[in-house]
N, C-alpha and C positions, 0 to 999 in steps of 0.2 A: 654661265654658259651664253646668253643674251649679251653681256659685254660683252664677248670675245668676237662675238658678229661684228658689233659699234666702233670696237677701236679694228677693225680691216674698214669699215665706212668712214672712223677718219682721218684714218692715217693714206687711205685711195683720193683723198681730196686732196689729204695734204701734197702728192708725191704727184700729181696732175697740176693743179695748182700755185703749189710754189710757196703757198702761203704757210708763214710760218704758225700761224694763227691755227692751226689744225692740226699741227706737231704737239702743241702749248696744251691742246687739247685732249689730243688723244696720252700723250704724257699725264694727266692730270685722272684716266678714266684707269691708264695703268695701274696708279698706285691704290686705288679702288679694287677695281682687280686684283692685286696682289695681295690686300688682307682678304678677302672673298677665296682664294687661293688654299690661303695660308689656312682661314679656317672650314675648307674642306677638305682639307687633310687632316687634320686632325680628326676631324671630328667623321670621317672619312673611314677609317681605320680599324677604326672599334668595330665596324656594320661589317667588314671580312671575315676580323675573327670568333665573331659570333656565329657563324655559318657551324665553327668545329666545338663551341662551348656551348649554346642554345638548341643546336641542332646538328645533332651529331649520325643522327639516323636520317636525317633527308641528306646530309653531304654521304653519307657511306651509302647510300642507292644511288643518288644522283651526280655524285661529287663526279664522275668520268664524262656525264654533259656537261653539268653549270660552271666545271673549271676550267673546258675552253675560251667561255667569254671570258670571264673572271680573270683568267693569267692573260689572256689579249690585250684585257682595262687597261693593266699592270703591267706587265710587260712593254706594250705598244705605245698606244696612247698616253698613259698616265709620262712615262718619260718626257714623248716628244713636247708633250707639251708646257712639261715643267722646266725640261731644258733652255725651251726659245723662249719660255717667260723671262730666265736668266738672264737670255742675250737682249729680249725686247726692253727688260726695266735697268739694267745695267751695260748696255754695250753699243749705244746706237750712234756715239761718233764713232764707233772703229766701223760698225755694219757700214756707216753711209744709208744715204736715200732710201736706195732697193735696198741693201739689203735688211732693212730694219721694217719694213714693209713686208716682205717677206718673211720676218722671222712672228710678225704679227697674222698671218696667216698661218703659217705653223701653229699658233698659240690655239689659233681656232680652230684649226685641222684636229690638233690634241683633243682638245676637251671635247668637239662632238664627235671623235671617234670612242670618246672614251664615253659619251653618253650609248650612243651605240650599241660597246658589247654590253653595258648595264641595263639595257631597254633589249637588248637579243635574250637576254639572261630570264628579265622578269617575262618577257614575249612565251619564253619555251616553259614555264610553269603555268600560263593562262590559257594555252591553248600546244601541248605538245608534242612534237614534230622529228623525224628524222631519225628514231631510238629502239631499242629493242631490246628487252628485257631477258639478260645470261641465265647459266645455267643455276647460279645462285641467286638468282631473285635481284640482282642489280641493275640500275639500269644504265644500256650501255649505249654508246654515241654511232648511228648508221651512215648518218652522211653530213660532213665538217658542215657542205652549202646547205643541207637543207637546214641544218640550225639556224645558218647565219644568216638565211632571206628564207626565212619563215616568213608569212605575210602578216601575221599577227606583228611582228617586230618589223616589219618596214614600215603599217598605219600607226603603230604606236608613238614609235619615238618619230616621225614626223607632226605628229602631233603634242609629242612631250616638248620637244628642240620647239617649236612654233610659243608653245608655252616659255619658256627658256626667255627668247625672244621676246616676248610682248612685256615679261619680267624689268628686262634689261632697257625697253622700251617707254616706261614707264617712269622706273631709276634715274633712266638720263634727260628725260623733260621734265620732273617733278623738281631736277636740281637746276636745272636751265628755268623754270618758270621760278622759283625760288628766289636767283640769278636779281629777273627780271623783274619781278614783284617788290624786290631791298633797294633797287637802285645800285646792282652794284654790279660786274665786270656782269655788264647786263652783252658785251659782243660773245660775250661766251655761254650766255643765257639761251639767244637768238639759236649760236650753232647747235646746242644744245636740244631746245624744244623743237629745233625742224625735223632735227637728225630721228632726233625719237616717235615725233608722228606720223613721218615717212614710213619711215620701218615699220613699225607700230601698227599703223594701219591695214598695208600688207598683211603683217601677223596673224593680225586677233580678225578678217575674214579668211584669209585660209586655215586658223584654228575650226570655223566652224564647217567650213564645204573647202576641199575633201577631206579633212583629216579627220575632225569629228561623225561627221556622215560615215566615213566607213568604218569606224571606229565600233559607232553604235551596230552596224548591221554586221561586223563580226561577232560581238557580242548577240546580237539577235539568233543567229546561226551557230554557233560555238558553245553560248550561254546562256540559252533560253531566263532560264530560271535568273539571270543578275538579271536581264532586261526586266524582268515581274517586278524584281525586290526597285530597281533604280526608278518605274514608275508607280508600285503601288495598287500593281494590278493585280488582284485578287482571280476573280471571274476570265475564263476566256472569252474574246470580242471579237466577231468580227466587227469589222470598222471599230478597231480600239482610239479612245480619247486621248489624245496628249494631256499628262495632269501638269499643270503653270503652278496651282496650290494646290493644300490638302494636306492632312493630316494620315499619316496609316495606323486605323488603329489593329494591330496584329491580333487581338486576340478576338475582337467580333472579326475579324478578317473585312475590313470595309477599309477605306480613305472617306474618311471625314472632311465634311464641309470641300470638294473640290471646287474647281474651278480650272475648267477642260474645256481643249479646243477635241469637239469633236471628229474622229477618225485620224486627225493627224498621225496619232502614233501610229499605223498603219499604214499612209501612206509614205511618211517619214521612212520607215523598213522595206518598204516590200512594192512602192511606187502604185498602189494599189488601195483604193480607195475603202474595200471591205475586206482585205485581205484578216487572215482570223493570226486573235494576236495571243496565245500561253497563255494565263494565270499560274500565278500561285498555288491554287488549289489542283493544277493539272500534275502538279511535282509532288514524290514524299515528301515531308517535313524534315526528312534526316538531307536533303539534299538541299534547302533554301541554307543560303546565310544568312550566318548565327544574329546576324544584327543589320534587320530587311530595316527598321528606323534612320540606323546609323546611313546608310547604301541610299534609305530616298532620300534625306538632309543634305548628304554631302553633294550627289548627283546633283541635287538640283541650285545649291550653291555652288558653283560649279560650272555651272548653263546660264543660271543666272549671273554669274557673275564678265562671264563671256558675249554675254547680247549686250552689258553696261560698257564693256570695253567696245567692242565694231561703234557703241553710239558716243562715246566718247572722244573715241579717235577719226571718227569719219564728220565728226562736227570741228574736232580739231583742225583736220583739215581744208574743212570749209572755207574757217576763220586764215588759215593761214594763203587759200588760194585769194581771198577778198582782199588780203596785206591788212588784218585786223588781229591776226592772231597774236602781237609779242604787244595788243595794246591795250586784249580784254581781259582784264581782272579778273573778271569770273569764270575768265577760261581757262586762265594761269593757274589760280587757286583749285579747280575743278582739277586740273593737271596734275597738282601738287596735292591734295589731300588724296588723289586714285592711289597714291607709290603701294601703300598697303595691302591694297585687291589682288594684285596678281600671283601674291603671295601665297593670299588666304585659297582663291583658286585654282594654286597646284595642287598645293596642301588637297584639298578638295576631293582633285580627280584620282589624286593618289587612291584615297579613304576608298573611293566610291571602286577601282577599279580591286585593290588588296581586300577588303571587307567585302568587298563582291564578290571573288572568286572563295570564300568559304562556302562550306568547308576544307574544302580540297588547299591544299598545299600547291600539288602539282594536279591538275585540273583531270577531276576522269581515271589518275593515279595512284596517289598517295593521300590521302588526310591527314588535315594538320596535325591532328592530335596522334598520330603516329610517325611525325617526322621530330619531334623533338628529345630531348636529350632526358636520356632516363635514370639517368642519375644526379640531374637537376632539378631539384626543387622546386615549389612552389616561392618559398622562403629565400633561395638563393638568388632565383630571376629578381624580387621583389626591393630585395639588398643593392643588388648591383642596380636593376632599372632609378632606385633614386639618386645612388648615388652620381649618377651620368646623367641624371638629371639636374643635380646640381652641380656638376661641373659644367654641362653643356649652357646655364643661367648663366654661371659669370663670364662666359666663355659669347655669350650672346651680349650681355653689355660691352664687353670688353670692345667686341664687333662694332654694337655700336656707335662709341665712343674714337677710334679710330675710324670709321665712316666719318662720323660729324664732323671730326676733325679737319681733315684732307676735306672736304665741303666750306669751312672755316674757314681755313688757309684760300682757298680759292687756286684755279690752273695756275696765273700769275706766281706763285707764293714760288719761293727757288732755294728754300732750306731753313730759313727762322722765322720766325714772327713777329712782325711789328708790334710796335707799342701802340700804332694808332693806324690801322689799315685802311692807306687811301685808294681810290678807285685806278687806279691802273689805268683804265681804258678813258676815262673820262677825261685824263691827264694828256 
């Protein structure tokens, strides 16, 4: 999804300047986007099917609600994205300059619409709204627009998409840094680094504020026990500190070796230095998240990496403004080596959200233990899980190989790999 935004950026530059350089850059990233899209389709379809196979009771009870957004994701956004991706990849000569830009825009629109419908589904599970419980006990949709405009969905979507944009920016900047460090395709390297850094610094700041800030406030209001688990806060406090480091000791209900900023959690949550923040001890243990340590560490990994992203992108932007970024080898190395971090941060964020919601499948309505398929045993789940892990491992290796192959071939490649690849930019 982040690459889709950057494709529009490159095609806009090509349309405004008339420079074929940007068109070739867009074609290069379109190939990598196509590889990611194919992997997403192959791995995403089983996730839809497991609603029926592994979560039958949940699907039976809430299908009338979540079926709306999931169906729209497939029928509207997925087909919009896939159709115009085909046109973007294979129809450039037929479409012309403006038509090709429109196809890039619609690929971006389709992918980001898809993200919204998926996030809206998850947001309803986090903060159920616009529903009623029917006479048969099933959950029914009371307001279509209430579902789509759930305030949790709006802020979660913005936060999630900015994470996707940062991932795309770090990938683009890392590839550009690789080209500059290896002294090949340097014109493209400069374009990729500049584009990734300029878009990335904006996304990194917005990820923290306002989207991350508002998401945290929603958690404090609607899931206070989750906030306590995220911070490793066991005792309620007036003027609660913000935990920077520490190890939650659930058995003894304390945070070991804490490094804290006094009263900062209260201020960030309620803009009052002495505001009361409830600790885990104020809630029944059967409402605590099942894995408090996992929630705590995943949250702190996400926040820590997000802080690093702001620092890296701000420093790179400063170097760009000073005209020294493309020659600064240490900065280029830093950008290149940072490429795995956004994937880790995004994963940690989703673990925080989904494990933090436990023990609820639909917060306050259905517990996770009550939503599974009664006829699917633990052995069945382990068997299919191991099978999918094996298949996805093979797909991951294939994805890495295909992506690396495109990077190695470079933006100037036209269809075959020469025996000795010259540097066409220098020529």
